[in-house]
VEXVEXPA-101559 format. One record per residue: x, y, z of N, C-alpha, C in turn. Coordinates in pm, whole numbers, plus 50000, padded with zeros to 5 digits. Example, Ala and Ser with C-alpha at 12.3 -4.5 7.8 and 13.67 -1.06 7.14 Angstrom:
513194943150780512304955050780513204967050780;512854977550708513674989450714512905000350787;
This chain:
330850242352761330800260852800329620263152840;327930253852846326890256352843326970261053013;327650252553111327450257053212328280270253274;329030273753214330090282953229329640298153197;328310296753033327530306853015326340309553099;325630301153108324640299653207324900305153345;326490308353428326940308153531326940328153510;327530326153420328080342153381326760350453359;326100345853278324620352153254324060357053377;324330349453476323050349953621324260363353662;325700358753687326270373353740326100382653623;326370384053545326160396653455327750397453508;328670396053469330090396753527330690390753363;332190396453350332780394853189333790384553286;334180372253202335350360553289336710368353295;337660363853313339210369553282339490364653162;339620378153107340400375452954341210367952943;341170363352867342340351152811343250353852709;342780363452604343540367352470343720383652508;344800385952466345260399252438344130410952372;343460405052286342780410752162341510416252171;341610409752344340020409452384340040421152462;339230434552444338690444652495338550446852666;339020454552727338770450152871337420455252933;337100450953052335390452553055335420469753094;334300475453007334130489853057333910491853196;334310500553310333670503453397332650503253427;331980493053533330280491453537329710509053581;328970506653536328100520153533327620519353702;327360525253825326700524753933325170528653880;324280520953949322600528653876322160527154042;321400530654077320130532254187319850517854227;319940516354366319030497054355317750500054366;316540491154293315690492554263314870488254433;314240493654476313420484854642313400475854618;313660469354712312660449354727311760450954722;311790438454565310440436554532309380428754584;307930429554619307160420254680307280403954634;307250397254706307550381754653307200380354599;307280374254471306560363754355306830374154221;307470387854216307650399154142309040403354146;309840394154155311290394254104311290384553948;311400391153857311550383353731313040381853703;314120384853794315880382853741315740371753687;315200358953822315860346853778315080341253655;314040342153599313900342553459314360348253383;315050361253359315800371453286317030360653282;317900361253385318950353453372318750335953272;317580330953351317670316453266317470318753129;317020327453101316360332252874318070338152875;318620348252915320170350852865320680336252892;321220330552955321480314252963321800312952849;319910307752849320380294552699320700303452582;320750317552556320140324952419321970321852415;322470324352503324280328352523324680314052501;323670301152540324530290252500324790282552377;323600291852255323770286752124324500291852057;325500300852103327010308852024327580297751971;328080298251833328970290951802329880287751866;330740274451875331790268651917332790278651907;334050281851976334860288351950334500306651931;333570306051990332770325452010333790332352118;334060341652106334990350052230333900356752268;333600359952370332100369952376332500374052566;332180388852545332750398452706331130404852736;330970400752871330420408052995330090425652943;329490430552874329970448352867328740457153011;328480448053082327660456053223326230449553227;325530453653325324140452253336323190465953386;322210465053386321970479653425319720474253535;319520477253625318310471353714317290479553656;316760469953602315320478753543314030476153670;313020482053605311840484153670310930487553644;309190478353598308430488253570307170481553690;306950490153738306140491153842306550478953962;305820473253999306250464354066307410451053983;307330452353928308350438153838309720444253856;310970436653931312320442053864313270431553823;313930437353702315370427253665316000434953556;317040426253546318140437853493318270429553315;319100439053278319590440853142320810443253100;321610430753059322960424953051323090430352872;324150431352874324570434752781325990429652700;325920419052607327440412352530328020414952394;329270414252438329530420152271330150401652250;330130397452130330720383452116331290381351975;332530378651944333450379451849333410366251780;332740367151664332020347951576333710343351568;334050329251573334840319351512335200323151347;336380324651309336400321651203335800308951116;335200317251023334280307150927332950308450950;332440315651123331090318351137330370325751038;329140325351018328670337450936327800341451025;327600355151056326840366851134325090363551121;324730356650996324060355150986323160341951034;323890331150998323820320951083323230320851228;324540328651286325020326751430323450335251521;322540350151395322050349851437321010343751462;320390335251370318780327451351319350320951458;320520312051505320430303751595320130306551713;320500323451748320470329551902318470327451889;318200338251770316570338451797315820325051807;315850313351759315620303651776315930300751902;316820304151986316690296952051316310307652224;316180319452200315410327252246313880321952269;313670322552117312140315952152311540306052203;312650293752127312040282652222312100282152408;313300293552456313070292752559311850305052623;311300309952568310200315152579310250331652568;311320338452513311730350552487310950357252351;311330365452332310900376952210311860385252168;311820381052062313270395251937312370408151973;312900414452046312980427452022313350434251909;314140435151856315340442351737316200433451657;316760438051569317420429151527317890437551409;319140444151382319560453751318321240452951266;321780452851153323120454551173323780466051201;325010459251270326080473251271327360467251219;327750476151153328760479051085329020466651049;329960453351040329840440550985328730431151057;328420436651166327760422651244326720428851256;325750426851376324440425951405324100425751560;323100435451596322550437251703320930429251787;321280424851839319930418551878319380421151996;318260424252026317620430052107316490414852187;316470406052293315420400452337315300407352444;313720398852462312940400852580312130391652600;311570394252739310740381752840309500385452847;308630376652850307770375452871307150373252961;306460386453103306290378153212305300393353211;303980384653308303160385153371302180396353292;302540396953110301330406453003302600415352989;303710415653022304830427253001305980419752952;306250427552798307990426252770308690432752838;309630426152894310570429152942311950432452859;312990439852883313900437452742314980428552860;315640420952840316480414352925317740413252853;318410412452754319690414852684320000420752571;320850424552539321290426152434322640423852365;322620417952247324020411052195324420413652088;325820416652078326600423551990327440414551887;327110406951781327330397151723328460407551601;329650400351588330810407451548331330391951446;331450394951324332480387351246333830382451272;334150372251273335760370951296336750380051199;337690389551261338780394851222340250384551168;339530372951172340730367051099341100369050957;341920378650890342010385050768342860369550692;342850352150707343140345250658342330338650635;341160342150632340100333950632340030328250485;339310316050465339570305650382338790310250247;339380310450076338670318350029337760307549941;338030296249971337430285949853336350281149937;334830281949857333760284049869333030267849844;332180267749916331360256249878329630261349909;328700257049798327070258549891326450246349928;325480245649974324800232249986323240236249995;322620228849942321220233749961320770219649975;319950219850076319090208950122317450212650078;317310203849978316210202849892314870196349976;313440193349895312510193749981311720192150129;311900205550121311900210450246310220216850222;309850212650378308360222050389307060211550422;307500195650440306450190450548306650189150677;308130199550721308180195850851308570205550908;308390210951043308790223651068310860223051124;310820211851220311990205251231313200205151105;312700201351016313550206450897314840217850938;313810225850987314720241750980315460237151131;315620229351203316320232351324317440220751257;317650211651213318650205051140319510216851065;318880228650967319590232250916320490241550996;319690247651107320640254751182321430251151310;321520239351333322370229851408323790230151310;323720232951209325320234851123326070245151139;325280257851174325640267951227326320274951107;326180273450995327100277150896326090282650811;326450291950728325250299050637324890286250489;323300274550496323140264950482321970271650355;321340266050233320190274050121318720263050138;317880266950239316690256550206316110255050109;316180249250034315020247949896313690238249913;312490249749957310930247050004310260240849903;309790226649887308570227749772307370233349795;306940238949688305580249949743304420239649753;303400246249878301940236249877302070225549926;303310225450070303270213550148302620219250253;302360207750396301480218150517302680230550539;303670227850547304850236150601305200245750530;304960247250453306160255250325305740271450359;304900277750380304960291050397306070295850522;305180286850620305880288350761307070287050778;307830275950707309030274550682310160283150633;309410286450536309760295350404310100309650535;309000307550617309440327350682310470323250797;310440315550867310960310451010312240312050919;312600302950838314050300950779314690316850720;314160324350663314500335750658314430348650772;313540343450876314200348751012315520349151094;315640330351037316770332251107317910330851046;317830341650907319400344950876319530331150714;318740324250714318910315350593318320322750440;319420314650350318960319650204317780307850160;316660312050127315670303550064315660299649924;314960291849876314840290749741313430281849702;312670283749620311680275949588312220264549497;311860256749553312270241349481310910238749405;310980238949298309870241449174309870224449107;308750222649134308450205149048308280211348903;309540204048863309110203348710309200182848639;308460185248497308270173148471309590165248456;309810151448495310840143448484310730130648384;311390121148320311250116348222310320107348266;310380099348376309430092648430308100094548465;307230089948357305730090148376305150093348534;305370084848564304750079448713305260087648799;306700089548796307030104548903305860116548863;306260118548710305680129748686303790132348733;303400116548735302020123048806302050126648944;302490125848964302700131149133303320145949177;303180148949081303820165949077302610175949161;301360174749137300880183549181300280191949102;300030205249129299370215949036300200229149016;301110229049108302430237249092303560236149011;303450225248942304800215248845304660226248725;305780225048661305790229548539306040216848440;305120215248330305240207048211305980209048097;306260201148017306540200647841305500205347777;304130200247788302740205947747302390213547728;303010228147866302000240747885302180252647772;301540259047771301800276047692303080277547782;303760285647714305080296947826303660302947889;302910310447837302530322447963302150313448062;301150301548043301270290148163302600287748244;303440284748210304430285348286304640293848356;305180305048324305440321548388303790323548516;303100318948497302300319148576302170309548657;302370293248645302550290348754303990292648861;305160296948776306460296948826305900308548967;305110317048887304680329548975304340325449106;302640316049106302190309549213302930303749259;303940293649227304500285349303305440295149402;305950310649376306470314449423305710324449538;304770323749507303770332049611303760318249725;304020307649673303770300449801304730294149881;306040303849836307220298449961307830314649950;307200321950051307450339950057309410341050102;309600348550045311140354150066312070343950010;311570335349903312300331549823313200341449738;314620340249707315380345549610315880342349477;315420328449525315740322349368315150305449385;315490300049256314880288749238315620273649172;315500264749230316130252949123315010240049127;315700227949031314730223748979314430211049139;313070209249122312760192549182312270181449035;313270170649057313190162848950312980173248838;312120171848765312630184548572313620176348516;314050164048490315120155248375314220158348228;313040159848237312200164748109312130180548045;311400183348163311680196548132312870206048110;314150203848230315000209948207315870207948109;315780199048021316050198547900315480202247771;314540210047816313600214847642313740234047685;314530234647576314900250447591313710263647618;313160254047500311670263947528310950265947668;310860254447771310330252847933311330258848011;312760259847920313410267948010313450283348040;312900285747899313330301147821312370305247953;311000299447957309780306548026310060305548155;310560296248245310800298348351311880306348429;313240314148307314080312748334313330331748270;312680337148217312280347948210311240355148308;310150341348381309460347248513310750343448625;311860345048633312730348148737313240361948720;313890365248618314490376948555313660386248569;312510384348557311620398348576311320405548766;311820389248864312100394548975313610397648995;314570396748923315750399448987316510381449049;315720369949037316100357249098316900352648993;318100338949059318680330748984318440317248991;318360308048909318970295948895319530286648912;319420273649007320330264549046319650250448984;320670246748900320540238248799320970226048877;319850214248931319800205249005320480191648925;320780196948802321460183148724320970172148702;319430170448686318570156248685319350150448527;319310157848492319830153548364320880157748246;321980152948219323090157348121323230165748034;321300164647987320680172247883320330182147864;320540188748023319640197348041320430212647965;319270224447981319500233847883319310248147976;319430245948122319280253948186320890264748185;322160259848186323150272648202322360279248080;322990267347980323030279647801321420292347832;320360286347826319730297247802319940309047937;320040302648063320090311248157321150325348075;322290320848050323130330047999322720338047871;321860333747812321660336047691320560349247736;319590347247858319060358447912319030365248012;320620369748044321540368348136320480367648284;319950352948308319880355848417321050342848525;321340350548663322580343448725322130329048681;323240317248749323020306948750323930298548831;324150286948848324930282148934324520264448908;325010255248902324660237148867325630231748980;324460220149031324790212349114326130200549055;327050201649164328190193249113327950177549200;327990181049285327420165149421326650166449479;325710155049464324560149349537325450140349680;324700150849782325310143949924324860131450006;323290129149937322530115549999321740109849928;322320103549822321740098749760321510082049879;322790081549889322680068650050322800077450099;321580077850217321880080950294322630080350461;323350072050441323930068250565325240072950575;325290080550705326130089250772327510088150685;328420074250690329520073150626329650076250466;328720072350376328350079750247328250089950219;327350094650318327870112850298329060121150370;329410115550444331200117050501331730117150350;331760106750247332210108850161332420115550093;330510117050030330260130749926331110141949963;331140149450115331120159050127332630156550130;333970151550143335190147550083335010155349912;334700144949877334270152449769334020162549717;332940170949722332580184149739334090187949795;334700188249924335950194549885336790196049774;336790187949765338420185449671337830193249517;336780188849490335610197049355336290209249420;335890215749497336540232049508337160233649535;338360227249600339400228649551340010231149462;339710221949386340430217949243339900234749156;338260238649150337470248249047337330264549149;337330262949286337920270049351336240277049404;335110265949345333970268449442332940255049401;332240249149469331130238349414329900238349441;328940236049445327530234149473327390219049491;326610215349589326120201249694324680204749635;323790194249678322770196249684322660181949785;321690183849892321210172049991319930171050016;318890167050132318090168650152317690168350280;316550178450288316490188150473315200172050536;315010164450467314210152250528315190140250569;316510139250554316770128850554318060132050702;317600121250809318190127550958319640130450957;320380123750852322110122350869322840133250801;322170141550699322720147750587323200163250690;322420170350765322790181350811323800174750968;323480162650977323790160751108325780162251051;325560150250971327290147950911328320159950908;327180168350796327720182250770328390187650867;327430193850998327970198651116329170189051154;328980178651171329820177551262331820175351159;331500178450991332910181850903332820192150890;332640203250957332860216550953334090218751005;334500216351093335770219651127337040211351013;336450197650938337620193550903337860202450759;336530207750712336470214550533337230227450620;336920233050729337180250750731339380248150726;339600233550812340880233950790341760226850647;340770226250568341110224250446340940236350312;340620246450465340420261150329339730262050290;338430260150318336820257950276336260264150358;335080271350304334410281750382332600277850303;331660275750390330270273450353329950286150321;329280288150206327820296450199326950298450111;326390308250086324720305950019325020301349880;324040291249853324110292549693324010303649571;323400312849671323400325449560324610332349539;325600327849618326570337949653327990329049491;327600319249499328190309349358327150313249212;325940317749200325340322649096326190332349017;326130326848861326880338648772326210340548679;
């Protein structure tokens, strides 16, 4: 597809329609031809290359059509602005697709000029920086699948322990479906990763360090950790400080926490802090003694629970086995939550590989907040 997309991006014309449902190409509007540009001032080759890179990032199975292009001129610079309409495949998420296109544009030296909802879809405007100016070169209207039989069994995958490396986001985006990134506070790239993930359309959680039973592990948690010997006011302050370190987080899940989540007093303080901001809690279930769900229901805080760990054994075959277990549990219960790790190389890779198999089984990926009740 990459070669076809790049070629069509240069030509700015629509390929012959393959499906009856696809709309005909609107008549091309005749525009005046700009005067020939002096050598070195034609920006169209760069603009066409950028359009090609962005369109290559569309999810596999997308149907798209060129709606035309207009000649543009700014002083002696000339280029074209092209418009496309894209029908996403069944199971593809508009936000995740938006994030993939924005990242592709930025990686290719482009600039996001605008991103706004339109109906159930999203419109992106992409520009090219050239000789100190930003030239609008591409408009893409992403529309969700019209497949009325889209699967209703839902699974959510949370990728924990993010914040050490920026390429953890790249792995999540390559799945091409909505995932949730749980970011530890205070790591070298926690704040920047949270900002980029939200901009790319991914759901972000604070991965809150909480005291485990193992004293040696507890000593490694750092300052932004909840411990069982803290006063309730100190717990609330710690949670608020940790949330500020992961901007844009919409909920919290626990990092470790086998001792802290088993203590109802501690969990009341944690969940009280979340309730004030309308956030939800995902219980990682690092202990069967966890009181998180019971206390959350007492306080009226939305909660979800982890049912599967994907990568305790990080080998690709073990991850495949766990994903199939996740699918089976989701089909049995209607939904299921799994936790993997953003810093383990095969987890997102295997998940991306298995998305078609999951969707054939009638299962779709959703952000974990959609499953919190």
